[in-house]
N, C-alpha and C positions, 0 to 999 in steps of 0.2 A: 581461255587466253592463250594465244599462240606462244610457243617457246621462242625465246630470244636467242640470238646467235652472237658468239664472241669469236674474234680472230686474234690469235696470239702469234706474233712472229718470233723466230728464234726460240722455239718451244721444245726442242729435243731434250733439254736438260736445264738444270739450274732454276733461275727465276722464272723463265718462260714456262717451263714444265709445271712448276708449282702454281703459277697463275692459271694455266689451262685446267689443271686438276681441280683447283678451287671452284672455277666456274662450272665444271662438269658435276661436281658434288651438289651444286645449287640448281642443277637441271637445265643448264644452257646447252644448245647445240654448240659444238666446238670445232673450229678450224685452226689447224696448227701448221707452221712451216719451219723449215730450216734449210740451210744452204748445202750442208755436206753430210751430216751424221744420220743417214737414212735408217740404219738399224736402230739407233736410239729413238728416232722419231716414231718408228713403228711400235716400239715398246711403249712409248708414251701414248700412242693411239689406243693400244690394247687396254692400258690402264684407264684411260678416259671412258672407253666403251664399257668397262666393267661397272660403271655407274649408270648403265642403261640409258645413255645418251648417244646420239650419232656423232661421229668425229670424222672430219675430212683432213687427211694429212697430205701435205704437199712439199716436195723437195725442189727448191729453186731459190734464186737470188732475188731478194726483195729490193735490192738496189738496181735491178734491171726491170724497166717498165714492162717489157714483153712478158716476163715471168709473172709480174704482179697482175697483169691483165688476164693471163691464163688462170691464175688462182681465183681471182674475183669472178670470173665466168663460171668456174666450178662451184663456187659458193652460191652464186645466183641460182644455178640449176638445182642445187641440193637444198638450200635453205631460204633463198629469196634475197638476202642481203646481210650486211654486217650491222648489228645494233651497237656492239661494243668493240672498239678497235684498241688493241694493246700493242704498241710498237716497242718491242723488246730486243729485236735483233741487233747485235753489236759485237765488235771485236776490240781488243786492246792492243797497244803497242808500247813497249817499254824501251826507252833509249833516247839519246840526245837528238834534238831536231836536226843538227848538222849531219848526223849519220843516217837519217831517214831517207829512203829512196822516194822519188816522185811516184813510183808505182804503189808503194806502201801508203803514201799520203792519199792517193786517189782511191785506193781500195777502202781505206778508213772512212773517207767522206761518203763513198757509195754505200757501204754497209751500214754505217751508223746514222747518217743524216739523209741521204737521198732516199733510202728505204722508207723513212718517215714521210717525206713528201709524197712518194709514190702511193703508199697505202692510204694516206689521208685523202689525196686527190680522188682515188677510186672509191673510197668508203663514203665520202660526204654526200654525193647526190642521193643515195638511198636514204641516208639519215634525214636529209632535208625533206624528202618525200614523206617520211614517217613523222615529221615534225618533232623528232627527238633522236638523241644519240649521245654516245660517250666515247671520247678518245683519251686514252691514258698513255703517256710517253714515259718510258723508263730511262731516266737520266742518271746523273752522278753528281756528287758534291764537287767533283773536279770541274764540272761545267759552271759552277758558281764561283769557285775560288782559284781554280787552276792547279795543276800539279807539275812539278819539275820532272823532266824525263817522260812526261805524258802529254806533251804539248798538243799533238794532233788529236788525241782522245779528248782532251779538255776542250779543244776547239769545236769538235763535233757535238759534244754534250752541251756546250754553251749555245751552239746553234739550235739544238733541240729546245732549250729553255726559252730562247727568243721566239722560235716558231710557235711554241705552246701559247705564249702570252698573246702573240699577234693573231693566231688562228682562233683563239677563244673569243676575242673581240669580234672577229669576222662572223663567227657562227652563233654567238649568243642570241641574236634575234630569231634564230631558227630553233631555239631550245636544244642546242647541242653544246655540251660542256667539254672543255679541253683542259686537262691538267697534266702535270709531270711529277714524277717522284724522283728526287735527287738522292739516290742511294749512297750510303757510306760503304764501309767494308762489310760485304755480305759473304757468308761462307759458301762459296760456290767454286767450281773448277777454275774459274778465271783467276782466283787468288792462290791456287795450289802450287804456283811456281815459287812461292816464298819459302825460305828455309825456316826452321823452328825459331831461331833467334830473331829473325825479322818479324815473324808473326807475333812473338811475345812482345817485342818493342811496339808493334802496331797496336795491339790490344791495350797496352799500358797507356796509350794516348787517348783511348776512347773512354769517356766518363762512365759509360754503362759497363765497362770491363769485359766486353765480349764482342765477337762479330755478330752481325745480324743474320737472321735465317731467311732463306728464300720464302718460306711459308709466311713470314711476317710481311714481306713485300706483297705477297699474293693477297693477304687479308686487306691491306690498304688499297690495292688495285680493285679488288671486288667492291669495297665500300664506295670508291669513286665511280665504279662502273654501274652500280645498280640504284643508288639513291637519287631520287628527284632532288636536284641540288641547285642552290644559289652560288655554290663554289665553282668558279671557273677561272682559267687564266693563271693558276697558281703553280709554283714549283715548290713542292712540299719536301722538306728534308726528312730523311729516314736514316739517321746515322748514329743513334745512341748518344747524341749530344757532342759528337766529335768536332764538327766544324762550327 
């Protein structure tokens, strides 16, 4: 049986890296991308290759269709196509909406939401030709309930949730499942701006009494990515009972 291929965007660190490593351990071909952190991306590539699987690393903006097309061309040449797409690339912005610049708003939309559109658009034709495929979008609880001072971030994640539900209906007849994971507070660099008191207060709000781990997100992504499943169009909360 030929080895399947996973593409994980935003995979130089954090959740994306954990997901890519998880699939590597399970014997998948792995393609990873990031927009800036080339050195970290190369380290992630080496770690993935240590599991005796091939890894294609690409530095580029998944919010830019030209970059996406270049990456998918490389994947086609190296692996044939993408069997599992994990849309993880994302940035955050903390601050009042009235203080946010138009440039920051547009960058947030491009990075968090347009990247999902671009990668889905390019991945779907191969999946349809194979009569199977999995798309897992990394979302946030703020896409479900919204967060003060994270309006733009919440809007992009809400967009991902709606895209997930709609695209799942579109692709279900082709045996392609599309789901999202609405992550709560996960212990990654994205949360390291918080001081100790804020972190303690946050953990106190979470019934499970701790932050989630990137590896826990990776376990759920892998489950959604490999199981032949009736589960599609779902936004699955992974937040320790927080929301």
